[in-house]
C-alpha positions, 0 to 999 in steps of 0.5 A, a space after each residue: 874406190 875400196 874393196 867395200 866402197 865398191 860393194 856397197 854400190 853394190 849392194 844397192 842395186 838389190 832389194 833392201 833387205 836382201 842387201 842388208 843380209 848380205 852385208 852383214 854375212 860378209 862383214 862376218 868374214 872380215 879379218 879382226 882389224 882395230 881402228 887407229 886411235 882417235 883424234 884426242 878431241 873426240 874422247 868423251 866420258 858419258 855415263 860412266 863409260 870411257 867412249 874412245 869417239 862419241 860416234 856410235 851405230 845405232 839400232 837396226 843395224 844389228 839385231 843379233 849381235 852378229 857383228 859388233 866387231 866388225 863394226 867396231 873396227 870400222 871405227 865406232 866408239 861404241 855399238 848398239 845391237 837390237 831391237 831384241 825380243 824375249 822369244 824369237 819372232 819373224 816381224 811383219 810380212 816382207 817387203 818390209 824396207 824401202 829405200 827412197 834414193 833421192 831423199 838418201 832416206 829408208 822406210 821400214 816396218 820390220 815388227 822387231 825380227 828378232 832371234 831372241 834373247 837366248 840367242 843374242 845373249 849366246 853371241 854377245 858372250 863370246 864376243 866378250 870373251 875375246 874382244 873389247 868394245 862398248 856395247 849397248 843392247 836395245 830391248 823390244 817386246 814381242 808383238 803378241 806379248 800379254 804384258 810390256 813390262 814382264 817382256 823388258 824385264 827378262 830379256 833385260 836380264 838374260 843381257 845385262 851380264 853382256 851389255 854396257 848399257 841398255 836401252 828400253 825401245 818404246 818408240 818404235 812405229 812398227 809394233 801395234 800399241 808401242 808408243 802408247 808405252 811413252 805413257 809416263 804410267 807405262 814407264 814407271 812400270 817397266 823401270 820398276 819391272 827392269 830394274 828388279 830384274 837386273 839386281 844391283 847394280 843397276 846398269 846404265 839404262 837409257 829409254 828411246 823417244 819418238 820424235 813425234 811426241 807431243 809438247 805435253 808427253 816431253 814436258 812428262 817425260 823430262 818430270 820424271 826422269 829424276 823419279 826413274 834414274 834413268 842415264 839417259 835419252 836416246 832421241 830419236 827414233 824414226 818418225 811417222 810423219 812424212 815432210 812434204 820435202 819427199 821426192 822418192 817414189 816409196 815416200 807413202 810406204 807405212 813405217 818409220 822414217 829415216 835418213 835426212 829428212 828425219 834430221 830437222 825434227 829429231 834435232 828440234 826434239 833434242 834441243 828441247 830436252 836439253 833445256 827441259 831437263 835443264 843439260 843434266 841427263 846424258 842425250 844420245 843423237 839420233 836421226 839423219 847424221 850424214 855427215 861431221 857437220 851433222 853429228 856436231 849441230 847434234 853435240 851443239 844441241 846437246 847430245 853427249 853421244 850420237 848413232 847412225 845408221 841410214 848415213 852409212 847406207 849412202 855414204 858406205 862404211 867409209 864415212 866413219 872416218 869422214 865424220 871423225 874427221 870434220 868433226 874433229 876440225 870444227 870442235 877445234 875450229 870453235 876452240 873447244 879442247 874436246 867434244 865433251 866442252 861442246 856438248 850444248 853450246 847453243 844453249 849457252 
C-alpha cells in the first residue's frame, strides 16, 4: 500500500473533521508534482474551457483554496473550491461531520464555514502566479446576511479575476433559508447582481441545485436558463432525504447526505434536466461517484463533467487514477472517440 493509502486508512481512525483538517495540512506539505498526460479520449471542452479530463474535485473539500496545486497534482481535471462567503464565519457547532461507513457515505452540517472572500482571493492570486490549472469557485452567503444577492455579488467581484468559473450555491441544506433561493424570483435577483458586480466579460456562471426539488421547481429552472444565460448547472448538492437502505448508526443525524446513497436521486435529477433543456446546457454531475462506471453513468445521463468528494474519503487519493482509467475503457468499449461523444448517450 502506498504512503498516501496508509495515511488515508489511519485518518479514518480520527474524528471526521480532525481527519479532514490534518489531510489539508499534509497535502499542503507535498512537493509540487505534475500528473502524467491523460488518455486523449478524456479531453473535453466545456463552456469554452479545455479540460484534460472531466473528473473534478467537488466543492467542500478545499473551502479556502489551500490545496489546489496538490489536488491537481493527484490528477483531477479541475478543482472547485468553496463555498466561500463574503465575510469569515465559523459555521455550525461541532460535531458537524458524520461518517456512515457501512454505507460509504457522509452526513455534514458544516454551515458554510469559511475564512472569507479576501483570504481566498489572496490564496488564489498566489496560486495563479506560479501554477496552471482549471479552478472554479463556489459562492455562498453569510448566515446572518440581510441580502443574499448582495453577498453573492460581493464574493463574485472579489474572486472573479482568479476563477475559471463561478458557482451560485443555493442548495446547501445547512444554512437556514438557503434552499428557498432556488425560487425563480430569488435567482433572477442574485444573477442580476452578480453579473453587475463582475462586469464584462461575464465569466462562466453555474448554479448548484438540490436533488430534492419538486417537478415544478425543475421545470421553472429549466425554462429560466435561456433568460439567465448561465453556462450550466451542477447537479446535485447533498440531500436531506434518508433512503431506507441506510445501515450506519449516524444515519439519523441532521444535515446533507453524500456518497453512494445519493447516487440514484442525483443521477435521475441530472437525467431530467438534460431532457428538460434538450441537452443544450452544460451539466456537471456530482453525487455518489466512486468508480469509473459511476462517472460514466452520469455522463451517459447528460453530464459533460463530473465531480467527487465522498468517494475519495473512502477510496483514497488513488481513486482518481482508477476512475480515469476505467472511464476511458468504457468510452472506448462503446465505440465513442471522446468523452464528449458519450454525453447524453442514454437519451439517444
